[in-house]
N, C-alpha and C positions, 0 to 999 in steps of 0.2 A: 522535488519537482524534476521532471525529465531525467529520471534515474533508471538505469538498467539493473535489475536484480536477477542475477544468473545463479540458479541453484545447481550445485554439482553433487547433491546428495544421492547416495545409493539407496537410502531408506527414508525413514521419517525425518523431516526437518520443518522448521518454522521460520518465517521471515521476521516475525516480531515476538517479543516477550516483554511487554510493557506493563507497568503497574504504577498506581498512584498511592501515596501514603494515606491520604484522606479523601473523602468524597468531594470536597470542595477544591482540592488541588487542581490547578489549571495546567495540566500537562497531558501529553499523549503523543501519538504518532499520526501524521497525516501524509499519505503518499498520493501525490497528484501527478497525473500524466506520466506514469512510469511504465515500464515494460518488464514483465516477469517471464523469464525464459529458463530453460534448463531441463533437468531430470529429477527424478525422485518423487517422493510422496510429500509434497511441500504444502504446509498449511500457511495461511496468511498470518495467523497469530496463534500463540498458545497462552493459556492462562497461567502466567508465572505466579501471580498473586491476585488478591482482590482488586477491584476497581480499575480494570483495564480500559483504555480508551484508544482505539485504533480505527482509522478510516482510510479506505482506498477509493479514490475518485478518478475518473477518466483514465483508468489504467488498463493496458492490454495484459491479459492473463493467459499465459500459454498452458500447455498440457501438463506441466509439472504441478499445477495447483490442484490440491485434493478437492474433489467435488463438495465435501462438507465445508470447505473454506477455513474453518476455525476449529480449535481444539481446547477443551477445558481441562485436559490432563486427568480426567476422571473425577474432578472435584465438582460435583453437581451443585454444591452450595454457592459456587462462584457464578453460576449462570445468571443470577439476579443482579450482580454487580458488574458484569462485563458489558462493555459498549464496543461492539464490533460493527462498523458501518461500511456500506458499499454504495457507490453512486456512479451510474453510467459507465461501467467498465465494459470491456470487450474481450473477445477471444474465447477459446474453448474452456479455459479455466474460470471464466466469469459467469458461467451458467449458474443460476441461483436455485434451480429445481431441487437439488439435494443439500442445500445449505442447512446447517444446524438451526434449531428453533430460536436460539438466543441471538442470532445475528440480525442485523437490520438493513433493509434496503431503504436508503434515505430518499427523501424528497429534496427538491431544490432549496427549500427553506431550511431543512434540517442540515444540509451539507454546508451551507454558507459559512458558519463559524469556523469550519475546518479548512476553508480556503482563504481565510482572512489573515492579513499580516499580523494582527494582534495575537492570533493563535500560534502561528509559526514562530514569531519573534526573531526573525533573522533578516538583517538588512542587506546581506550580500546576494540573496536569491529570493526576491519577493515572489510570493505565489500569485498566480493569475487571478483576476477578478472573474466572477462567474460570467459576466457579460462578454469578456474577452474569450473565454473558453468556448462559448457558443459559436464564435467566428473562426475558430482554428480550422484550417484546411490542409490537406496533404500531409498528415502526420504519418511518418513511417514507423509502424509498430510491427512487432513480431519478427524483426530481423535478428539474426544471431549477433550478439555483441562481440566486439574485438577485445580479447583478454590481454593482448600484448600492448605495451605502452606505445603511443604514437611518437615517431621521431621528432625531435625538436627542430625548428627551422634553423638552417645554417645562417650564420651572420656573415655578412660580406664586409670586408674592410677595403677601403680604397686608398 
């Protein structure tokens, strides 16, 4: 959540290469309220193996994102087991007109499990509730990320 993904690729690249061992394995990648910037021919995901599960929601997608969005690496047999979902993304890379046939534009009900804490399973950065995301205002998306570390605050001794 709230992550900047900055591609520096000069050619083909993929943000994700996720796979599950079994159809019932409860794992995958969920990118919520992120910002994809940079260069190259960047796919949101590539089919590393069977049973992929990746979702991008409320994410700003810059020009680096390939219009097809996703890549099956030429393995047509994987198309039936891939789950690539998108929900309410923005920016030039979020246009779904040229997305590949096996990707899914999710509904509010379909995206809910991928926004839930039980899916993310991380206590340090809980994902937003769908109701909270509807109320977000003044999100600054599309800005170039700073790649240099921020200076640490100086401590004062008295």
